C-alpha positions as CSV (number, residue, x, y, z in Angstrom):
1,X,-8.1,-6.9,3.3
2,X,-9.9,-9.5,1.2
3,X,-11.9,-7.1,-0.9
4,X,-13.4,-8.7,-3.9
5,X,-14.5,-11.9,-2.0
6,X,-18.1,-12.0,-2.9
7,X,-19.1,-14.2,0.0
8,X,-19.9,-11.9,3.0
9,X,-21.2,-14.7,5.1
10,X,-17.8,-16.4,4.9
11,X,-16.4,-13.2,6.4
12,X,-18.8,-13.4,9.3
13,X,-18.0,-17.0,10.0
14,X,-14.3,-16.5,9.7
15,X,-13.2,-13.6,12.0
16,X,-9.8,-13.4,10.3
17,X,-11.5,-12.2,7.1
18,X,-12.1,-8.5,7.1
19,X,-15.4,-8.0,5.2
20,X,-14.8,-6.9,1.6
21,X,-15.2,-3.3,0.5
22,X,-18.0,-2.7,-2.0
23,X,-16.6,-2.6,-5.5
24,X,-16.3,0.9,-7.0
25,X,-15.9,2.7,-3.8
26,X,-13.1,5.2,-3.6
27,X,-10.7,3.8,-1.1
28,X,-7.8,6.2,-1.1
29,X,-5.5,7.0,1.8
30,X,-6.3,10.2,3.6
31,X,-3.7,12.9,3.7
32,X,-5.4,15.6,5.7
33,X,-3.2,17.6,8.1
34,X,-4.2,18.1,11.7
35,X,-5.8,14.7,12.3
36,X,-4.4,11.9,14.6
37,X,-1.1,10.5,13.5
38,X,-2.3,7.0,14.4
39,X,-5.2,5.1,15.9
40,X,-3.3,2.3,17.7
41,X,0.0,1.0,18.5
42,X,-0.4,-2.8,18.8
43,X,2.3,-5.3,20.0
44,X,1.9,-8.7,18.5
45,X,3.8,-11.6,20.0
46,X,4.0,-15.4,19.3
47,X,2.2,-17.5,21.9
48,X,3.0,-21.2,22.1
49,X,-0.1,-23.4,21.7
50,X,-0.8,-26.8,23.3
51,X,0.3,-28.6,20.1
52,X,3.7,-26.9,20.1
53,X,3.1,-24.4,17.2
54,X,3.1,-20.7,17.7
55,X,0.2,-18.3,17.0
56,X,0.4,-14.5,16.8
57,X,-1.7,-12.8,19.5
58,X,-2.0,-9.1,20.5
59,X,0.0,-8.7,23.7
60,X,-0.6,-5.0,24.2
61,X,-2.5,-2.2,22.7
62,X,-2.3,1.6,23.1
63,X,-4.6,3.5,23.7
64,X,-6.7,1.1,25.7
65,X,-10.1,-0.3,24.5
66,X,-12.4,1.2,27.2
67,X,-12.1,4.7,25.7
68,X,-14.0,3.6,22.5
69,X,-17.6,4.4,21.6
70,X,-20.0,1.4,21.1
71,X,-20.2,1.7,17.3
72,X,-16.4,1.9,17.1
73,X,-16.1,-1.2,19.2
74,X,-17.5,-3.6,16.6
75,X,-15.5,-2.2,13.8
76,X,-12.4,-2.3,16.0
77,X,-13.1,-5.9,17.0
78,X,-12.9,-7.0,13.4
79,X,-9.8,-4.9,12.8
80,X,-8.0,-6.2,15.8
81,X,-8.7,-9.8,14.9
82,X,-7.1,-9.3,11.5
83,X,-4.0,-7.5,12.7
84,X,-2.0,-10.5,14.2
85,X,-2.5,-12.4,10.9
86,X,-0.9,-9.6,8.9
87,X,1.9,-9.1,11.4
88,X,3.0,-12.7,11.0
89,X,1.7,-13.6,7.5
90,X,4.4,-16.2,7.1
91,X,2.6,-18.9,9.0
92,X,3.3,-20.7,12.2
93,X,6.8,-22.1,11.6
94,X,8.6,-20.2,14.2
95,X,11.3,-21.2,16.7
96,X,13.0,-19.1,19.3
97,X,16.3,-17.5,18.1
98,X,19.2,-15.5,19.5
99,X,19.8,-13.4,16.4
100,X,17.2,-11.7,14.1
101,X,17.5,-8.7,11.7
102,X,14.6,-6.4,12.3
103,X,12.5,-5.7,9.3
104,X,9.9,-3.0,8.3
105,X,6.9,-3.7,6.2
106,X,3.3,-2.6,5.9
107,X,-0.2,-4.0,5.2
108,X,-3.5,-2.5,4.2
109,X,-6.9,-3.3,5.6
110,X,-10.1,-2.3,3.8
111,X,-13.1,-1.4,5.8
112,X,-16.7,-2.3,5.0
113,X,-17.2,1.3,3.6
114,X,-14.2,0.9,1.3
115,X,-11.9,3.2,3.3
116,X,-8.4,1.9,4.0
117,X,-6.2,1.7,7.1
118,X,-2.5,1.0,7.0
119,X,-0.5,-1.1,9.4
120,X,3.1,0.0,9.6
121,X,5.1,-2.9,11.2
122,X,8.6,-3.4,12.7
123,X,9.4,-7.0,13.5
124,X,12.3,-7.2,16.0
125,X,13.8,-9.4,18.6
126,X,13.3,-8.0,22.1
127,X,16.5,-7.3,24.0
128,X,17.7,-10.0,26.4
129,X,19.8,-13.1,26.6
130,X,19.3,-16.6,25.3
131,X,16.7,-17.7,22.7
132,X,13.5,-15.7,22.3
133,X,10.8,-15.0,19.7
134,X,10.5,-11.9,17.5
135,X,7.6,-9.6,18.2
136,X,5.9,-7.0,15.9
137,X,5.2,-3.4,16.8
138,X,2.4,-2.3,14.5
139,X,1.0,1.2,14.1
140,X,-2.5,1.5,12.6
141,X,-3.2,4.7,10.9
142,X,-5.3,6.0,8.0
143,X,-2.4,8.2,6.9
144,X,-0.2,7.0,4.1
145,X,3.3,8.3,4.9
146,X,5.9,5.5,4.9
147,X,9.0,7.6,5.5
148,X,7.5,9.3,8.5
149,X,6.2,6.1,10.1
150,X,9.5,4.3,9.5
151,X,11.2,7.0,11.5
152,X,8.6,6.6,14.3
153,X,9.3,2.9,14.3
154,X,13.0,3.6,14.7
155,X,12.2,5.5,17.8
156,X,9.9,2.7,19.1
157,X,12.7,0.1,18.4
158,X,15.3,2.2,20.2
159,X,13.0,2.5,23.3
160,X,12.1,-1.2,23.2
161,X,15.8,-2.0,23.8
162,X,15.6,0.0,27.1
163,X,12.1,-1.1,28.2
164,X,8.5,-1.3,27.1
165,X,7.6,1.5,29.6
166,X,9.6,4.1,27.7
167,X,7.6,3.5,24.5
168,X,4.2,4.7,25.8
169,X,5.1,8.3,26.8
170,X,6.6,8.8,23.4
171,X,3.5,7.4,21.6
172,X,1.2,9.5,23.9
173,X,3.2,12.6,22.8
174,X,2.8,11.6,19.2
175,X,-0.9,11.0,19.6
176,X,-1.4,14.5,21.1
177,X,0.5,16.1,18.2
178,X,-1.4,17.0,15.0
179,X,-0.3,15.4,11.8
180,X,1.8,18.1,10.0
181,X,0.8,19.6,6.6
182,X,3.1,18.7,3.6
183,X,6.6,20.1,4.0
184,X,6.0,21.0,7.7
185,X,7.6,19.5,10.8
186,X,6.2,18.5,14.1
187,X,8.5,18.2,17.1
188,X,7.9,15.7,19.9
189,X,9.5,15.9,23.3
190,X,10.5,12.6,24.7
191,X,12.1,11.7,27.9
192,X,14.5,8.7,28.1
193,X,16.0,7.6,31.4
194,X,19.8,7.9,31.4
195,X,19.8,10.3,28.4
196,X,17.2,12.9,29.4
197,X,14.7,14.7,27.2
198,X,15.1,14.3,23.5
199,X,13.4,16.4,20.7
200,X,12.3,14.3,17.8
201,X,11.5,16.1,14.6
202,X,9.2,14.5,12.1
203,X,8.9,16.2,8.7
204,X,6.4,15.4,6.1
205,X,7.6,15.5,2.4
206,X,6.4,18.5,0.3
207,X,4.8,16.4,-2.3
208,X,2.0,14.6,-0.5
209,X,1.2,12.1,-3.3
210,X,4.7,10.7,-3.1
211,X,5.1,10.4,0.6
212,X,4.0,6.8,0.8
213,X,6.3,5.5,-1.9
214,X,9.8,4.4,-2.7
215,X,10.2,4.0,-6.5
216,X,13.9,3.2,-6.1
217,X,12.7,-0.2,-4.7
218,X,11.2,-1.0,-8.1
219,X,14.1,0.4,-10.2
220,X,16.6,-1.6,-8.3
221,X,14.9,-4.9,-8.9
222,X,13.1,-4.7,-12.2
223,X,14.1,-3.5,-15.7
224,X,12.3,-0.4,-17.1
225,X,10.8,-2.8,-19.7
226,X,9.2,-5.1,-17.0
227,X,8.0,-2.0,-15.0
228,X,6.1,-0.9,-18.1
229,X,4.6,-4.3,-18.6
230,X,3.4,-4.2,-15.0
231,X,2.1,-0.7,-15.4
232,X,0.2,-1.7,-18.6
233,X,-1.5,-4.6,-16.7
234,X,-2.4,-2.4,-13.8
235,X,-3.8,0.3,-16.0
236,X,-6.2,-2.2,-17.5
237,X,-7.0,-3.6,-14.0
238,X,-5.8,-7.1,-14.4
239,X,-4.6,-9.6,-11.8
240,X,-1.0,-9.0,-10.6
241,X,0.9,-11.2,-8.2
242,X,4.4,-10.2,-6.9
243,X,6.7,-12.7,-5.2
244,X,9.6,-12.1,-2.9
245,X,10.7,-13.7,0.4
246,X,11.2,-10.4,2.4
247,X,8.0,-8.7,3.6
248,X,9.7,-5.3,3.3
249,X,10.5,-5.9,-0.4
250,X,6.9,-7.0,-1.1
251,X,5.2,-4.1,0.6
252,X,7.6,-1.4,-0.8
253,X,7.3,-2.7,-4.4
254,X,3.5,-3.1,-4.4
255,X,3.0,0.4,-2.9
256,X,5.3,1.7,-5.7
257,X,3.3,-0.1,-8.4
258,X,0.0,1.3,-7.1
259,X,1.5,4.8,-7.0
260,X,2.5,4.6,-10.7
261,X,-1.2,5.0,-11.4
262,X,-1.5,8.5,-9.8
263,X,-3.8,10.5,-10.2
264,X,-5.9,7.3,-10.5
265,X,-6.5,4.9,-7.6
266,X,-6.3,1.1,-7.6
267,X,-9.9,0.3,-6.4
268,X,-9.7,-3.5,-6.2
269,X,-8.3,-6.1,-3.9
270,X,-4.9,-4.9,-2.7
271,X,-2.9,-7.0,-0.2
272,X,0.8,-6.1,-0.1
273,X,1.5,-9.3,1.9
274,X,-1.0,-12.1,1.7
275,X,-1.1,-14.3,4.9
276,X,-0.7,-18.0,4.3
277,X,-4.3,-18.8,5.2
278,X,-5.6,-16.4,2.5
279,X,-3.6,-17.7,-0.4
280,X,-6.8,-18.7,-2.2
281,X,-7.2,-14.9,-2.9
282,X,-5.4,-15.7,-6.2
283,X,-8.4,-17.7,-7.4
284,X,-10.5,-14.5,-7.4
285,X,-12.0,-13.8,-10.9
286,X,-11.9,-10.0,-10.1
287,X,-8.8,-7.8,-10.4
288,X,-6.2,-7.9,-7.6
289,X,-2.7,-6.7,-6.7
290,X,-1.1,-8.9,-4.1
291,X,2.3,-9.8,-2.7
292,X,3.1,-13.4,-1.8
293,X,6.2,-14.9,-0.1
294,X,8.4,-16.9,-2.4
295,X,8.1,-20.0,-0.2
296,X,4.4,-20.3,-1.3
297,X,5.2,-20.2,-5.0
298,X,4.3,-23.8,-5.7
299,X,1.1,-23.6,-3.7
300,X,0.1,-20.5,-5.7
301,X,0.9,-22.0,-9.1
302,X,-1.2,-25.1,-8.2
303,X,-4.3,-23.0,-7.6
304,X,-6.9,-22.9,-10.3
305,X,-6.5,-19.3,-11.2
306,X,-7.5,-17.1,-14.1
307,X,-4.9,-15.3,-16.3
308,X,-2.5,-13.2,-14.2
309,X,0.9,-11.5,-14.4
310,X,3.2,-13.1,-11.9
311,X,6.5,-11.2,-11.2
312,X,9.5,-12.5,-9.3
313,X,11.0,-9.5,-7.5
314,X,14.1,-11.3,-6.4
315,X,15.2,-12.4,-9.9
316,X,13.5,-9.4,-11.7
317,X,11.6,-11.6,-14.1
318,X,8.1,-12.7,-15.1
319,X,7.0,-16.2,-14.1
320,X,3.7,-16.1,-15.9
321,X,2.1,-13.6,-18.2
322,X,-1.0,-13.1,-20.3
323,X,1.2,-12.6,-23.3
324,X,0.0,-9.3,-24.7
325,X,1.6,-7.0,-22.1
326,X,4.0,-5.5,-24.8
327,X,1.1,-4.4,-26.9
328,X,-1.2,-2.6,-24.4
329,X,0.4,0.8,-24.3
330,X,0.7,3.0,-27.4
331,X,4.2,2.3,-28.9
332,X,5.4,5.9,-29.3
333,X,4.5,6.7,-25.6
334,X,5.9,3.4,-24.4
335,X,9.3,4.2,-26.0
336,X,9.4,7.6,-24.6
337,X,8.7,6.2,-21.1
338,X,11.4,3.6,-21.6
339,X,14.0,6.2,-22.5
340,X,13.0,8.3,-19.5
341,X,13.1,5.4,-17.0
342,X,16.4,4.1,-18.4
343,X,17.8,7.6,-17.8
344,X,17.0,7.4,-14.1
345,X,18.4,3.9,-14.0
346,X,21.8,5.0,-15.1
347,X,24.4,4.5,-12.4
348,X,26.1,7.7,-13.4
349,X,23.1,9.7,-12.2
350,X,23.2,9.6,-8.5
351,X,19.8,10.8,-7.3
352,X,18.3,11.0,-3.8
353,X,15.2,8.9,-3.3
354,X,13.1,12.1,-3.5
355,X,14.5,13.0,-6.9
356,X,13.9,9.4,-8.2
357,X,10.3,9.6,-6.9
358,X,9.7,12.9,-8.7
359,X,11.4,11.7,-12.0
360,X,9.5,8.4,-12.1
361,X,6.2,10.0,-11.1
362,X,6.5,12.6,-13.8
363,X,7.2,10.0,-16.4
364,X,3.9,8.2,-15.7
365,X,1.9,11.4,-15.1
366,X,3.1,12.7,-18.5
367,X,1.7,9.5,-20.0
368,X,-1.8,10.2,-18.6
369,X,-1.6,13.9,-19.4
370,X,-0.8,13.2,-23.0
371,X,-3.6,10.7,-23.4
372,X,-6.5,12.0,-21.3
373,X,-5.4,15.5,-20.3
374,X,-8.3,16.9,-22.3
375,X,-10.9,15.2,-20.2
376,X,-12.1,18.4,-18.5
377,X,-13.2,20.0,-21.8
378,X,-15.6,17.1,-22.3
379,X,-17.6,17.5,-19.1
380,X,-20.8,19.2,-19.9
381,X,-22.2,21.3,-17.1
382,X,-25.9,21.8,-16.4
383,X,-27.4,24.8,-14.7
384,X,-27.3,23.2,-11.3
385,X,-23.6,22.6,-11.7
386,X,-23.7,18.9,-12.1
387,X,-21.4,17.6,-14.9
388,X,-21.9,14.8,-17.5
389,X,-18.8,13.4,-19.2
390,X,-19.1,13.1,-23.0
391,X,-17.2,9.9,-23.5
392,X,-17.7,9.5,-27.2
393,X,-16.6,13.0,-28.1
394,X,-13.7,12.7,-25.7
395,X,-12.4,9.6,-27.4
396,X,-13.1,11.0,-30.9
397,X,-10.9,14.0,-30.1
398,X,-7.8,11.8,-30.0
399,X,-6.1,12.1,-33.4
400,X,-3.7,9.2,-33.1
401,X,-5.3,5.8,-33.9
402,X,-3.1,3.8,-31.5
403,X,-3.7,6.3,-28.7
404,X,-7.4,6.2,-29.3
405,X,-7.5,2.4,-29.3
406,X,-5.8,2.4,-25.8
407,X,-8.0,5.1,-24.3
408,X,-11.2,3.3,-25.5
409,X,-10.2,0.4,-23.2
410,X,-9.0,2.7,-20.4
411,X,-12.3,4.6,-20.1
412,X,-14.0,1.3,-19.3
413,X,-11.9,0.7,-16.1
414,X,-13.1,1.2,-12.6
415,X,-10.3,3.7,-11.8
416,X,-11.2,6.0,-14.8
417,X,-14.9,5.9,-13.8
418,X,-14.1,6.8,-10.2
419,X,-11.9,9.6,-11.4
420,X,-14.6,11.0,-13.7
421,X,-17.3,10.7,-11.1
422,X,-15.2,12.9,-8.8
423,X,-14.6,15.4,-11.7
424,X,-18.4,15.5,-12.5
425,X,-19.1,16.5,-8.9
426,X,-17.0,19.6,-8.8
427,X,-16.6,22.4,-11.3
428,X,-13.4,23.4,-9.6
429,X,-10.8,21.5,-11.5
430,X,-8.6,19.2,-9.3
431,X,-5.3,20.9,-8.5
432,X,-2.4,20.2,-10.9
């Protein structure tokens, strides 16, 4: 999760650091149907230490460790050491409580090979009397589908209120079911004492690239104008820091910002919620997109960091900016996008979250189609079917001066290079 840290030896000495992915590796979330829904369900609880403070520790994990192959074990060791930190990123200042509103959030861990795993978390207070500490149920999966996992966590929470023992048969049933194809449903049978056998239906959205995102989260908090400034910074792979107190707000908004880049993939450091002990991530000279709890704002601003765009998600404003955000995108296209986003933001238009997702995604995809939609015509194919992208001719073909100026910068980004590399490998154009 701390991609972009150059110092691999630090990662070895500090087990809480997951070794960085190599820059430039494609680290997208897999969406293939038929694979396992999840790798683990981990329960993280707070254990009191001798000095009185609490530390997150794994209290339970399903399936059990002994079923792993040796090579898997080392990778899993590292993964499992990082999980507690991300389930309780807000430090050790906990005290037992009688009342706690459960919250859902997620984090992303990057493996050595650049692939990513997602941790879907539900933090809740176990049922009981008197004061007690919250615990986190965390599902680790390589599948990005927030709506679906949120529903699974609802079921886990419902069962937790009865007893831990009722959770495992449900998770076992889920583990034995194949992940459905887009638009399809999988039905899981689950027995609950007192209420008998239940059938739980889990449906995957039709549009796979939008299933891990909630654009409404952004539109409710930020003006279309600010969203475009954020998009402009992300497209040029700059440093972005988002602040909010709630973990759910941070993770929802950051996933939404990364999804605005579709069909491109953010290939740099990406930490939706930065644990307190990793706050120095903001000193990285390389691009990053991170979420930080508002309580750490002073600490963050005191760090010796390079230029970055810092956004307050609670107030919907910029705390710090580079200053040229308004001028990055071509004016004409920027105005069209503003009009389009303001339309969705109108309160008279009541849209379902799926409709909002589609409308917002189309606005940003249209932007890429207009500017670089002609890329496929500038890949020259050799006899052995390998392609070479003709960058100069591609840029020259853009008639508008302002559009060309932007595209010349954009073709130098990592995300464009990765996209073109994929395109050069296969003569069959990517769908859509």
